[in-house]
C-alpha positions, 0 to 999 in steps of 0.5 A: 499500499505504501511500498517503500515509505512503509517504514516512515509511513507507519506508526505501530504501538501497543497502547496497552503499553504506551497509553497515557496522555503524554503518548499521544501529544509526543509520539503520535502527534509528532508522526502526524505532523511529520512530512513523509513523501508517500505514493499519490493519494495515500495516507500516513497511517497510526496503528494502536493495538489494545485502543481499549487500554488508554486512558479516557485523557489519552482518549480525548486527546486522540481524538483531538489529533484525529481531527486536526491531522484527518487530511494526512493520517489514517488511524486504526484502533485494534481493541477487545471491548469497543465500549472502553473506546469513547464515542467521539472516537468510535463516530469518527471511525468505521466500525469492524466487528470480527467473529470468533474463528471456526473450529475448522479455522483453529484446527489449520494452525495447531495441527503441526504437532504430535496429539490425538483426536481428544487433544484436539478436541479439548484445545478447541473446547478451551480456546472458545474461538479464540486463535491466540488462546488456542496457540497458547495452550498448545505451546504450553501443553506441547512444551510441558508434555511433549504430547497433546492429549486432552488431559494434558490440555486440560491439566495445563490450562486447569479447567474441569474436564468436561467428561467428569462434568458430563458425568454430572449432568447425567447423573442429575438428568437420572435424578441421582443426587449422590452420583452427581455430588460425588463426582463435584466433590471430586472436582472441588477436592482437586481445587477448581473454583466454584466459578470453573465449576459452573462455566464448564457446566453451562459449556457443557450443558450447551452442547451436550446432545443427550438432554432434550431441548427442553431439559437443557434450557431448564438445566441452563437457567439453573446453572445461569442463576447459580452463576449469578449467586457465584459471582456475588460471591457466594462460591461455596460447595453448599451453593453448588451441591444446591445446584446439584439438587435443584437440576436433579429435581428436574427429574424426579417425580413431584410427589416425592417432595410432598410432605 
């Protein structure tokens, strides 16, 4: 796009490291003012990665800089949370939203080490469509164990194993409170927090084909209520035990609860 003038015509900054107002008034403004010989019709480019990490003051200064030098400089802002970018900047930009990658797209990048199919499935589960997360998990697992298997991936990522969570859901589906509590206690004893357990319960339930659609929705509703309570600070084993009881009750005869 800029040809040989790329080095002089592009300024790239990681806003999570250089995010203060001094950076905008110093580096960015100085670059925008600089005279650079570019191909006809081209503009200088400022690329700000992690722009949502910039302070509000820095963003206000950036807005002013964008207005003044709009005829010579274009600004590209990359962020994870668009709501942290102030409205005046958003209104001056064309917003491009990128969806999470499909599992097939992630797999193309992670199939270059020793692995088994269960390991790849575990990588996809832990990545949640984030290629960077998938590559980080892949690298950590391969560096630590030399082989990408499901157990190794979940050990590195420190997440409850979905197979155990599936057993909990099956037990609840069958109204087996003792079986579900046994598996829950196993996860708790391994040091997983209430947030980890509830989050994995939700993700596994959402894709659990053995559950009828109505039951799946009822389970997700109960898990959602428990997630809210855990986030409010009540992340105890008793709280999770109560969730197991409510899920099991969905598949038990109502007369069993009559006094």
